[in-house]
C-alpha positions in Angstrom: -13.5 8.7 -7.4 -14.2 11.0 -4.5 -11.8 13.5 -3.2 -11.6 14.6 0.4 -13.4 17.7 -0.7 -16.1 15.7 -2.3 -16.5 13.7 1.0 -16.8 16.8 3.0 -19.3 18.3 0.7 -21.4 15.2 0.8 -21.4 15.0 4.4 -22.3 18.7 4.7 -25.2 18.2 2.4 -26.5 15.0 4.3 -26.3 16.9 7.7 -27.7 20.3 6.6 -29.9 19.5 3.8 -31.1 16.0 4.1 -31.2 15.6 7.8 -32.0 19.4 8.4 -29.8 19.2 11.3 -26.5 20.7 12.6 -22.9 19.5 13.5 -22.2 18.4 17.0 -19.5 20.2 18.9 -15.9 19.4 18.2 -15.6 17.8 21.6 -18.6 15.4 21.0 -17.2 14.7 17.5 -13.8 13.8 19.0 -15.5 11.5 21.4 -17.4 9.9 18.7 -14.0 9.5 16.6 -12.5 7.9 19.7 -15.4 5.5 19.9 -14.8 4.6 16.1 -11.1 4.1 16.4 -11.8 1.8 19.5 -14.2 -0.1 17.2 -11.5 -0.6 14.6 -9.1 -1.5 17.2 -11.2 -4.1 18.5 -11.8 -5.7 15.0 -8.0 -5.6 14.4 -7.3 -7.3 17.6 -9.9 -10.1 16.6 -8.5 -10.6 13.2 -4.9 -10.2 13.9 -4.3 -10.4 17.8 -4.7 -12.8 20.4 -8.3 -12.2 21.3 -10.8 -14.1 19.7 -14.5 -13.2 19.2 -17.1 -14.8 21.4 -19.4 -17.2 19.4 -22.3 -14.9 20.0 -20.4 -12.0 18.2 -21.0 -11.0 14.4 -18.1 -11.1 12.2 -16.8 -7.4 12.0 -15.8 -5.6 8.7 -12.5 -3.6 8.8 -13.3 -1.6 5.8 -16.6 -0.4 7.3 -14.9 0.7 10.6 -12.3 2.6 8.7 -15.2 4.2 6.6 -16.9 5.2 9.9 -13.5 6.8 11.1 -13.3 8.7 7.8 -16.9 9.8 7.9 -16.5 11.0 11.7 -13.2 12.7 11.0 -14.7 14.6 7.9 -17.6 15.6 10.2 -15.1 17.0 12.8 -13.3 18.9 10.1 -16.4 20.3 8.7 -17.5 21.6 12.1 -14.3 23.4 12.6 -14.1 24.7 8.9 -10.9 22.7 8.0 -10.3 21.6 4.5 -9.1 18.2 4.6 -7.4 18.4 1.1 -5.3 21.1 2.4 -4.6 19.7 5.7 -3.5 16.4 4.1 -1.3 18.3 1.6 0.4 20.0 4.5 1.1 16.9 6.4 2.4 15.2 3.3 4.7 18.1 2.6 6.1 17.7 6.2 6.6 13.9 5.7 8.5 14.4 2.2 10.7 16.9 3.8 11.3 15.9 7.3 11.4 12.1 6.6 13.0 12.2 3.1 16.0 10.0 4.1 14.6 8.6 7.2 13.5 5.0 6.0 16.3 4.5 3.7 18.4 1.3 4.5 21.8 2.2 6.2 24.7 1.6 3.7 27.7 -0.3 4.9 30.7 1.9 5.5 33.9 1.2 3.8 
């Protein structure tokens, strides 16, 4: 199983070593991430919402769209030297402390 660190390393290898290229600017990567999230939203709307696909449209793949988002997010993180493992750990610590009792059902008062 890959860790987020493995994902970032693999993307770095692909872009720098295989493609002999460079990272896009953070703003360009953000625009791309927005596009990918829009594609996921469109697929979820077709699968679970009111809007059906046209007969001429191919059946989408939700897992592929989420994978595209992960790739683009990791590319954005790499371009700004952000460690996703560390970022994720920090946000989980926040949720464990801030929301520790937020989602527990209300108990009836006596």
